[in-house]
N, CA, C and O atoms as a GROMACS GRO file, in nm:
protein
  300
    1MET      N    1   2.506   4.806   3.145
    1MET     CA    2   2.479   4.849   3.246
    1MET      C    3   2.492   4.741   3.336
    1MET      O    4   2.374   4.711   3.355
    2SER      N    5   2.570   4.653   3.413
    2SER     CA    6   2.484   4.546   3.468
    2SER      C    7   2.428   4.518   3.553
    2SER      O    8   2.380   4.597   3.634
    3LYS      N    9   2.416   4.366   3.556
    3LYS     CA   10   2.313   4.380   3.641
    3LYS      C   11   2.225   4.411   3.823
    3LYS      O   12   2.120   4.421   3.886
    4GLU      N   13   2.356   4.412   3.826
    4GLU     CA   14   2.396   4.476   4.013
    4GLU      C   15   2.346   4.577   4.013
    4GLU      O   16   2.249   4.624   4.073
    5GLU      N   17   2.431   4.620   3.926
    5GLU     CA   18   2.414   4.858   3.847
    5GLU      C   19   2.275   4.866   3.880
    5GLU      O   20   2.223   4.944   3.960
    6LYS      N   21   2.212   4.763   3.798
    6LYS     CA   22   2.054   4.841   3.784
    6LYS      C   23   1.962   4.796   3.916
    6LYS      O   24   1.863   4.865   3.941
    7SER      N   25   1.994   4.682   4.001
    7SER     CA   26   1.977   4.681   4.121
    7SER      C   27   1.987   4.781   4.207
    7SER      O   28   1.895   4.788   4.288
    8LEU      N   29   2.068   4.857   4.213
    8LEU     CA   30   2.095   4.947   4.249
    8LEU      C   31   2.041   5.134   4.236
    8LEU      O   32   2.091   5.238   4.278
    9ARG      N   33   1.966   5.116   4.188
    9ARG     CA   34   1.896   5.201   4.130
    9ARG      C   35   1.824   5.299   4.212
    9ARG      O   36   1.725   5.230   4.234
   10GLN      N   37   1.797   5.428   4.286
   10GLN     CA   38   1.769   5.403   4.419
   10GLN      C   39   1.641   5.506   4.396
   10GLN      O   40   1.663   5.608   4.330
   11ARG      N   41   1.488   5.479   4.455
   11ARG     CA   42   1.416   5.542   4.386
   11ARG      C   43   1.374   5.544   4.544
   11ARG      O   44   1.375   5.457   4.631
   12ARG      N   45   1.314   5.762   4.542
   12ARG     CA   46   1.239   5.768   4.635
   12ARG      C   47   1.092   5.781   4.608
   12ARG      O   48   1.024   5.853   4.535
   13GLU      N   49   1.055   5.638   4.737
   13GLU     CA   50   0.909   5.600   4.776
   13GLU      C   51   0.887   5.682   4.922
   13GLU      O   52   0.951   5.644   5.020
   14PRO      N   53   0.812   5.773   4.931
   14PRO     CA   54   0.723   5.840   5.051
   14PRO      C   55   0.658   5.733   5.115
   14PRO      O   56   0.558   5.668   5.083
   15GLY      N   57   0.758   5.726   5.242
   15GLY     CA   58   0.613   5.647   5.367
   15GLY      C   59   0.701   5.499   5.355
   15GLY      O   60   0.673   5.426   5.450
   16THR      N   61   0.810   5.433   5.251
   16THR     CA   62   0.830   5.278   5.260
   16THR      C   63   0.862   5.262   5.392
   16THR      O   64   0.870   5.327   5.497
   17SER      N   65   0.885   5.101   5.327
   17SER     CA   66   0.899   5.029   5.472
   17SER      C   67   1.038   5.002   5.534
   17SER      O   68   1.080   4.971   5.646
   18ARG      N   69   1.114   5.036   5.367
   18ARG     CA   70   1.196   4.963   5.390
   18ARG      C   71   1.358   5.084   5.319
   18ARG      O   72   1.457   5.056   5.251
   19PRO      N   73   1.302   5.226   5.387
   19PRO     CA   74   1.391   5.287   5.398
   19PRO      C   75   1.569   5.281   5.431
   19PRO      O   76   1.616   5.211   5.521
   20CYS      N   77   1.644   5.359   5.349
   20CYS     CA   78   1.818   5.318   5.373
   20CYS      C   79   1.876   5.415   5.489
   20CYS      O   80   1.993   5.428   5.525
   21ILE      N   81   1.781   5.466   5.527
   21ILE     CA   82   1.820   5.431   5.715
   21ILE      C   83   1.820   5.286   5.790
   21ILE      O   84   1.906   5.239   5.864
   22LYS      N   85   1.736   5.249   5.760
   22LYS     CA   86   1.766   5.029   5.840
   22LYS      C   87   1.794   4.982   5.761
   22LYS      O   88   1.754   4.866   5.763
   23CYS      N   89   1.877   5.018   5.633
   23CYS     CA   90   1.956   4.916   5.515
   23CYS      C   91   2.131   4.914   5.590
   23CYS      O   92   2.213   5.002   5.616
   24LYS      N   93   2.130   4.776   5.602
   24LYS     CA   94   2.290   4.767   5.656
   24LYS      C   95   2.375   4.818   5.556
   24LYS      O   96   2.484   4.768   5.582
   25TYR      N   97   2.388   4.911   5.425
   25TYR     CA   98   2.457   4.964   5.379
   25TYR      C   99   2.476   5.063   5.343
   25TYR      O  100   2.566   5.099   5.268
   26GLY      N  101   2.334   5.168   5.424
   26GLY     CA  102   2.326   5.280   5.454
   26GLY      C  103   2.387   5.407   5.545
   26GLY      O  104   2.333   5.462   5.641
   27VAL      N  105   2.479   5.428   5.503
   27VAL     CA  106   2.561   5.510   5.588
   27VAL      C  107   2.560   5.678   5.648
   27VAL      O  108   2.644   5.754   5.598
   28GLU      N  109   2.506   5.709   5.710
   28GLU     CA  110   2.392   5.828   5.774
   28GLU      C  111   2.562   5.982   5.786
   28GLU      O  112   2.661   6.000   5.857
   29ASN      N  113   2.496   6.049   5.668
   29ASN     CA  114   2.608   6.171   5.656
   29ASN      C  115   2.558   6.245   5.807
   29ASN      O  116   2.454   6.283   5.860
   30SER      N  117   2.747   6.239   5.847
   30SER     CA  118   2.766   6.335   6.050
   30SER      C  119   2.726   6.437   6.062
   30SER      O  120   2.724   6.472   6.179
   31THR      N  121   2.672   6.547   5.954
   31THR     CA  122   2.645   6.700   5.916
   31THR      C  123   2.482   6.688   5.926
   31THR      O  124   2.414   6.744   6.012
   32ASP      N  125   2.416   6.575   5.788
   32ASP     CA  126   2.317   6.631   5.795
   32ASP      C  127   2.267   6.486   5.775
   32ASP      O  128   2.308   6.401   5.696
   33PRO      N  129   2.145   6.479   5.890
   33PRO     CA  130   2.119   6.280   5.947
   33PRO      C  131   2.009   6.242   5.784
   33PRO      O  132   2.008   6.128   5.738
   34SER      N  133   1.942   6.333   5.733
   34SER     CA  134   1.816   6.348   5.574
   34SER      C  135   1.952   6.302   5.502
   34SER      O  136   1.944   6.193   5.447
   35LYS      N  137   2.054   6.358   5.495
   35LYS     CA  138   2.180   6.252   5.353
   35LYS      C  139   2.231   6.138   5.448
   35LYS      O  140   2.244   6.111   5.568
   36GLY      N  141   2.255   6.071   5.289
   36GLY     CA  142   2.375   5.997   5.340
   36GLY      C  143   2.418   5.858   5.222
   36GLY      O  144   2.324   5.840   5.144
   37ALA      N  145   2.468   5.818   5.210
   37ALA     CA  146   2.570   5.753   5.109
   37ALA      C  147   2.540   5.587   5.173
   37ALA      O  148   2.518   5.561   5.291
   38CYS      N  149   2.549   5.449   5.010
   38CYS     CA  150   2.502   5.368   5.035
   38CYS      C  151   2.665   5.246   4.939
   38CYS      O  152   2.691   5.246   4.818
   39ILE      N  153   2.732   5.170   5.037
   39ILE     CA  154   2.829   5.122   5.031
   39ILE      C  155   2.811   4.982   4.979
   39ILE      O  156   2.898   4.897   5.000
   40ALA      N  157   2.694   4.955   4.908
   40ALA     CA  158   2.629   4.792   4.856
   40ALA      C  159   2.748   4.774   4.763
   40ALA      O  160   2.816   4.678   4.798
   41MET      N  161   2.796   4.839   4.649
   41MET     CA  162   2.899   4.821   4.539
   41MET      C  163   3.022   4.811   4.599
   41MET      O  164   3.044   4.894   4.688
   42LYS      N  165   3.120   4.719   4.570
   42LYS     CA  166   3.257   4.706   4.584
   42LYS      C  167   3.329   4.633   4.420
   42LYS      O  168   3.337   4.530   4.354
   43SER      N  169   3.356   4.734   4.424
   43SER     CA  170   3.493   4.707   4.279
   43SER      C  171   3.570   4.576   4.319
   43SER      O  172   3.591   4.540   4.435
   44ALA      N  173   3.612   4.504   4.197
   44ALA     CA  174   3.676   4.350   4.224
   44ALA      C  175   3.816   4.378   4.302
   44ALA      O  176   3.899   4.293   4.335
   45ASP      N  177   3.823   4.533   4.323
   45ASP     CA  178   3.968   4.532   4.414
   45ASP      C  179   3.899   4.532   4.557
   45ASP      O  180   3.980   4.533   4.649
   46GLY      N  181   3.799   4.532   4.586
   46GLY     CA  182   3.752   4.544   4.716
   46GLY      C  183   3.747   4.632   4.783
   46GLY      O  184   3.752   4.646   4.906
   47ALA      N  185   3.727   4.753   4.633
   47ALA     CA  186   3.702   4.957   4.736
   47ALA      C  187   3.490   4.930   4.688
   47ALA      O  188   3.417   4.860   4.619
   48ILE      N  189   3.486   5.059   4.800
   48ILE     CA  190   3.319   5.074   4.822
   48ILE      C  191   3.324   5.210   4.710
   48ILE      O  192   3.374   5.323   4.709
   49TRP      N  193   3.260   5.145   4.640
   49TRP     CA  194   3.161   5.294   4.544
   49TRP      C  195   3.061   5.354   4.679
   49TRP      O  196   2.974   5.281   4.727
   50LYS      N  197   3.082   5.461   4.718
   50LYS     CA  198   2.949   5.569   4.795
   50LYS      C  199   2.861   5.586   4.703
   50LYS      O  200   2.926   5.645   4.617
   51LYS      N  201   2.744   5.572   4.658
   51LYS     CA  202   2.684   5.632   4.590
   51LYS      C  203   2.585   5.708   4.691
   51LYS      O  204   2.558   5.658   4.800
   52LEU      N  205   2.525   5.845   4.645
   52LEU     CA  206   2.510   5.936   4.762
   52LEU      C  207   2.352   5.968   4.781
   52LEU      O  208   2.308   6.027   4.683
   53ILE      N  209   2.234   5.940   4.907
   53ILE     CA  210   2.139   5.927   4.916
   53ILE      C  211   2.069   6.058   4.924
   53ILE      O  212   2.163   6.131   4.955
   54LYS      N  213   1.977   6.126   4.918
   54LYS     CA  214   1.961   6.287   4.888
   54LYS      C  215   1.845   6.255   5.014
   54LYS      O  216   1.856   6.346   5.096
   55ASP      N  217   1.761   6.179   5.048
   55ASP     CA  218   1.644   6.145   5.117
   55ASP      C  219   1.645   6.089   5.165
   55ASP      O  220   1.563   6.000   5.141
   56TYR      N  221   1.736   6.070   5.289
   56TYR     CA  222   1.785   5.943   5.329
   56TYR      C  223   1.651   5.805   5.382
   56TYR      O  224   1.664   5.683   5.388
   57TYR      N  225   1.525   5.899   5.412
   57TYR     CA  226   1.432   5.859   5.518
   57TYR      C  227   1.306   5.831   5.415
   57TYR      O  228   1.198   5.793   5.461
   58ASN      N  229   1.323   5.849   5.284
   58ASN     CA  230   1.224   5.824   5.176
   58ASN      C  231   1.232   5.772   5.061
   58ASN      O  232   1.151   5.787   4.969
   59THR      N  233   1.395   5.669   5.058
   59THR     CA  234   1.470   5.625   4.942
   59THR      C  235   1.522   5.486   4.999
   59THR      O  236   1.584   5.457   5.102
   60THR      N  237   1.466   5.403   4.877
   60THR     CA  238   1.499   5.247   4.897
   60THR      C  239   1.564   5.207   4.733
   60THR      O  240   1.586   5.285   4.641
   61CYS      N  241   1.578   5.110   4.736
   61CYS     CA  242   1.639   5.013   4.672
   61CYS      C  243   1.608   4.889   4.630
   61CYS      O  244   1.493   4.867   4.666
   62ASP      N  245   1.665   4.771   4.555
   62ASP     CA  246   1.650   4.598   4.588
   62ASP      C  247   1.727   4.523   4.610
   62ASP      O  248   1.720   4.400   4.604
   63ARG      N  249   1.877   4.643   4.662
   63ARG     CA  250   1.931   4.567   4.783
   63ARG      C  251   1.888   4.584   4.902
   63ARG      O  252   1.980   4.553   4.977
   64PHE      N  253   1.782   4.623   4.972
   64PHE     CA  254   1.847   4.657   5.079
   64PHE      C  255   1.820   4.565   5.152
   64PHE      O  256   1.726   4.488   5.133
   65GLU      N  257   1.910   4.561   5.260
   65GLU     CA  258   1.844   4.489   5.379
   65GLU      C  259   1.859   4.502   5.509
   65GLU      O  260   1.965   4.542   5.556
   66GLU      N  261   1.761   4.474   5.579
   66GLU     CA  262   1.798   4.538   5.699
   66GLU      C  263   1.858   4.463   5.795
   66GLU      O  264   1.837   4.344   5.820
   67GLY      N  265   1.951   4.555   5.862
   67GLY     CA  266   2.086   4.565   5.986
   67GLY      C  267   2.164   4.617   5.967
   67GLY      O  268   2.160   4.689   5.867
   68GLU      N  269   2.263   4.616   6.036
   68GLU     CA  270   2.387   4.663   6.073
   68GLU      C  271   2.516   4.566   6.022
   68GLU      O  272   2.542   4.448   6.048
   69THR      N  273   2.595   4.676   5.926
   69THR     CA  274   2.742   4.650   5.873
   69THR      C  275   2.805   4.658   5.964
   69THR      O  276   2.760   4.722   6.060
   70HIS      N  277   2.970   4.580   5.973
   70HIS     CA  278   3.064   4.604   6.093
   70HIS      C  279   3.125   4.684   6.026
   70HIS      O  280   3.120   4.678   5.904
   71PHE      N  281   3.217   4.803   6.108
   71PHE     CA  282   3.328   4.864   6.091
   71PHE      C  283   3.366   4.861   5.975
   71PHE      O  284   3.351   4.935   5.878
   72ARG      N  285   3.439   4.732   6.000
   72ARG     CA  286   3.533   4.639   5.900
   72ARG      C  287   3.499   4.678   5.745
   72ARG      O  288   3.566   4.689   5.643
   73ASP      N  289   3.376   4.690   5.776
   73ASP     CA  290   3.275   4.607   5.582
   73ASP      C  291   3.301   4.691   5.592
   73ASP      O  292   3.408   4.666   5.537
   74ARG      N  293   3.319   4.892   5.635
   74ARG     CA  294   3.250   4.965   5.596
   74ARG      C  295   3.475   5.077   5.514
   74ARG      O  296   3.508   5.182   5.458
   75VAL      N  297   3.532   4.969   5.560
   75VAL     CA  298   3.732   5.012   5.530
   75VAL      C  299   3.685   5.021   5.396
   75VAL      O  300   3.762   5.048   5.305
   0.00000   0.00000   0.00000
């Protein structure tokens, strides 16, 4: 496992000040807003690896960056 993969390990922290919902790499699920996906990792070809998030409001990781991602970064 590479160093980057280790830093993307999600952990559930109830009441965290850095939830995935505020992270620029978080993508909310359109049918269930309490769930989502993380798009922080990309392959060498530029393809996005989505990692599912079961509790979007209480999950965080070490790659947290507050803000929003432009639409083009998600394609």
